[in-house]
N, C-alpha and C positions, 0 to 999 in steps of 0.2 A: 539780573541785578547783581552790580557788584558788592560782595560781603566781606572779601580781603582784609584784614588789618593789615597796615602795613608796617613793615618789619625794622624801615629806617628809623628808629625812636633817637630820639636826640638826648643827651644828658640832662638828667631832669631837677639835679642837684647846681647850683650855681656855686663858682668857689668862693664867691666873698659871702654866701649865705651858709655857712654849714647848719649843719641837723643839732643845732645844742640845746639845751632842755629848756630856752625861751622858747622856740621854737615850736617845739612840742607842745608846752604848756597852751600857746596859742590855739595851736590846731586843738587842741583839746575843750580849751575854753569856748572854741568856737562850734564844736560839735555839743556840746552839753549847753550852751545858751539858747543855741537853735531847737535843738529837738526838746529842751523844757517847754518852748512856747506851745506846743501840741498838748500840754497838760496842765495849763494853769488854769482854764475854764472848770477842770472838772471839780473842785471842792467848792467852786464857788455858784454853780447852778442853782440852787435853791435863793442864793441873793438875785440871779440874774433873773429866774423866775418871777420872782416879788416885784422887782422894780421896773420889768415890762409887760407885766401882767400876763405870763405865758404859761399855759399848761403844761404837765408832766413830760407829755407827748411832745410839743413844740420845743421846751427848752432842752429835750434829753436831743433833738436832731445837733445841737450846737458841735459836741466833741466829735459826733458822726463827721459834719461835716470839715471838722479839721484833718481829721483821719482822713478823709478823700481826701482833699487837698495835697497830705503827704505823699500820698500813695500817686496822685497824679504828678506831684513834681520828683519822686524817685522815676517812674517811668517814664514820663516826656524829659525832664530835664539833666538828671543824673548823667545820662549817656554822654551828654554834652562836655564831657571833663575828656573824654578822649579827642575832643575836637577841636577844642580851645584852652586857651589858655585857664590852668584853674583858677589862677591868682584874681583875673579878670570876673570868672562867674562868681568867684565867692566874694569878692568884693559888691558884685553888683544884687547879689542873693542879701546880703548883709544888708546892707541901704533899704531897700524893698520891704525886707523883715521890719527893721525898725519903722519904717513908714506906719506897715500896717499895723503894727502893734502902739504906736500914737493915735491911728486913726481908731482902732478898736476902743482905745480910753474916754473917746468922745463920740462913739456909738447912740445915736437916739431911739434907734426903734430894734427890734427883733429881726426884722428882713437886714438892716447894715448890719447888725451884727453874725449873721449868717454868713454874709456874703465874706465879711472880712477876715473871719473865720478860715474858711477858704481857702483866703491870700496867703496866711500867716502860715497854715498846713504845706501849703506850696515852696513858699519862699525858705519854710524851716526846712526844704529838705537839704538845704547847705549843709549838714549835719554830713550828709553822705556825698559829699566832696571831700570834708576834711579828713576823712578817713582813707579815700585812696590819695590825697596829698601825701600826708606822713606815710604810707606805704610807698611811694613810689620817691621821697627820699631819704627812705632808712637804708641801710646798707642790708644786703641779703643776710650776712650774719646776723641782725639784730632785729629785723623787720617784725620779728612777731612780738617782741618787748616793746618796741615803740607805737604797733598797731594796738595794743594793750593797752597803754599809757594814753592813747586819743582816746580808745571806745572806755576808759573809766571816767573820762570828762563826760561822754556820752550818757553812759548809764547814769552816774551821778544825776547827770541832767534830769534823767528821765525819773527817778527814782523819789528826789529832794524835791522838784517842781511843786508837786503836791501839797507837800509839807508849809514852803515857802507862801505859797498861794493862800492856803487856808488861814496863814499867821497874819498876812500883810492886809488879806482881804478882809481879816475880822478888827484889827488895829485900825486899818486908815481907810479903805472901801476897795471895791475889784476895781474902779479907775484907778486907783493910785498902784496897783499891782502893775497894769499893762503901762502905765507910765516908767514907774521905776525899770521893767523890761525892756521898755524901747531905749530909754539910756542906756542900759549896759549894753545892749547892740549894737548901739550907735558907740559907743566906746569901744567897742569890740573892733568896730569899722576902723577906727584910728589907728589900733596899732597895728591891724593888718594888713593895711596901706604901707605902713613903714617899713615890717618886719616879712614879708609874703613875698616868697622868691616868684620869680617867674617859670613857666610849665612848659615846656615843649610839647605840642599836639602831637598825638602816635597815629593819627589817621586824617586822612582829607576825605572821608566817606561824605556825602550829602546825607540832612539831617533824614530824609526818608530811609534811606539805607542803613543810617546808623541808628535805627530803631528796628530797621528789620534785620541786623547784625544779632540782635538779642536772641534769634531764634533760630542763626546759626552757633552763636555760640552755646547754647543750651546744648543743641545736637553733638556739639562736636566734643564737648566735654563731658566724660563720664562722673568725672569727680565734681565738678559744677552740680549737675543733676543731685547725685548723694548729699552734696554737703546742703542744698537747699533743701533738700526734703527732710533729712536729719534735723536741719536747724528749723523748719517749720512745724517739727510736732514737738519740738522741747520749746518753740514759741508757743504752740496750742497751752502748755501744763502753765508754762508763765502767766499766760493771761488769762490762761482758768482759776488760777488761784487770785490774784491780785484784782480782777472786778468781781469777787465774789467776797471778799476777805469781810469786808466792813458788813455785807448781809451777814456771815456767821457770828462776827464777833458780836454783832447788836443781838443776837439771841442768846436765851437758856445755855449752858451754863455764864455765859462771858456779860451779857452786856453789857458790852461795852459801845461808846457812841464813835464817831466819825473821828473824833482827835487821835483817840488811841487806835484805829484803822491806819492813819494819816503815818502815825510813830513808825508804825512797824516798816515803812519805807527806809529809816534809818538801819535797821536791820539788813536790809536788803543792799544796802549802799556799803555795808561792810563787805559782802560780799563784791561787789563792783570793785571796793580797792583791789582787791587779789588778780584783777585782769592782768594787769603788768606780768605778776608771777606766773600765770597760766600761758603769755606771751613767751616769757623765757624757757619755761618747759618747751611749749611747741618748737624752739628753737635749737632744742638742745638734744631731747628726746624724739621727737616728730609730731607734727600737728593729730596725726592719727590716734596716737595715744592719749592723748589730751580729748580729743572727743569721745571716747568711750569712758574715759573716766568723769567727764561732765554727767553723760547720760546715767552713771551707776550714781551719780551722787544725788541727779534729781530722785532717780528710783527709790533709792535709801530714804530721801527725807519723807514723800509721798505717804509710803509705807509706814514710817514714825506716826506720821499724821492719822493714819487710819488706826492702827494699833493703840493711841493714847489721842481718841478726841478732844477729850475735856483739860488736855495740860496744857497750859500758857508758854511753861518752861520748852517742851517740844514744838511747839507754833514757832517759838521765836527762835531756838537752835536750829530748826526744821527750815525755815524761812532764808535764814543765813546761810546754811548747806546749799538749798535748791537753789536759791538765786547764783550761789558761786558755781553751780554747776554751769547753769544755763550761760553765763557769762563766759566762762572757761573754754566751753564749746563753742562758741559763736566767736572768740578770738580765733582759734584754732581753725575752725571753719574760712576765715577771711582769710587767715595764712595760707592754708589750701587752694583758696581762690585766687589770689594775689599772685600766686608763684606759678598758674598757668599760663597764661598769657600777658605780659607787658604792658603790651600796646595796647589790650582792653580791661585793664581793671577797673575806668568806671562803670563801664557796661555789665563785666562781671558780678562789681559790687553792687550794681542795682536790681541783677537777676536774684542775688543771695539776699538781701534784705528785702526785697518783694514778695518773698516766699516766705519770709520771717514774720512781713506781716497778715499776710494771708493767713498762716497758722495762728497769730495773735487774735486776727477777729473772728475765726473759727472755735478758736479755745473759749473766748468770752461767749459767745452764745451757746455753745454745747457745754460749757462747765455752768454757765444759769442754769439750764435745761438740768442737768445731773445733779445742784444742788437741791432745784426743786422738786425734782423726781424723787429721787435717794438719799438727801441729806448730807453732808460733811464727807461720808466713807464714801459714798457715790461720787462726789467732785474728787476724792482722794484717788478712786479705781480709774475714773477717765483719766486723770492728769498721770497716774503711775503707766496706765496701759500706753497713753504718746509717748511717754520716756523710754519705757520697752521697745516700742516700737524704734524708735530713734537710735538706740543700741542695736538693734537686728541690722539695720541700715550701715552701722558703720561696723558691724563684723561681719558684713555680707561680701566686701571686698576681698579682706582676710583670708575668709575660708572658699572661696574661689580660686584665690591665686594659690592657696596649699591643697 
């Protein structure tokens, strides 16, 4: 099977569509609004359970189905960005996502809701088309900063979606939330149809060979494997924290409800806003330097959590610092990956983000177990250990060269 990537890549930036601030904002909005669709259902699970008379076990499958759909979208659809015009792929996914969100607002059974959750997850993978599109359009000297700006939109979508969902659901109901989300995505599609340039395909591989080339690319690029492993480990810490935060805050000495836990997303959002700074630093100093700084910030944060487990101030400050560390590392890893093989950016991104979500899934399960068995300090020990392992991965190539 021929898995070679074609090297005759056409210029990806049209002369009549320069990469201005408006286009960067459009790609950031596409990433943010699409990935936010994955998390709208989490704050409203109790409301959905009451309406559809579902048990906690059954209703708990809805977020899982959404994430499963997203994983399928990354694996099966994201690589198509190297084979076809990314503009066409993005516009198709935008239209399908808007329809899926609108259909969810009209769901009449838990079965319909589950099926539509999978579709939302699959089509929300357009977030992983927007980021490689930005990398393809950006000049090499500014790629880190521009990718960081688009990632800011994606990260804000993740962190603020729960806050928006909880507020809208409480005020207007869960169906209104999905209707509003569908309208925003449809508006995004109208603007994207006007502003997005065309992208020249970088390979003519058949679909089966395109998927098979994921294995080839992983074997070919040791830097790809290091980036995937390190970011997967940091993502485990990220998910372990956010999946257990509400439970921890509900316990003494805090005794806070879910609204306070959701508000911590605002602290994480501040960290996400620093993503372009991390990208600029990667452009100037090299992404390797930024990956190590990011891992160290995560280690320091969880060490602080463990030393002062009952300090709300430490929890807020640590949330900001640790989230900044995870996101800075992600931007730097993307900068590394996008520079490996320009004709395979969509597939390389799929490998990196796939590893990231594997880490998040493992972190959520193991973090909950650590909290149950050893309390908050046990959770901090687990998350700090994964961050320490990520730092070791990033230090290893340097020591090997030395």
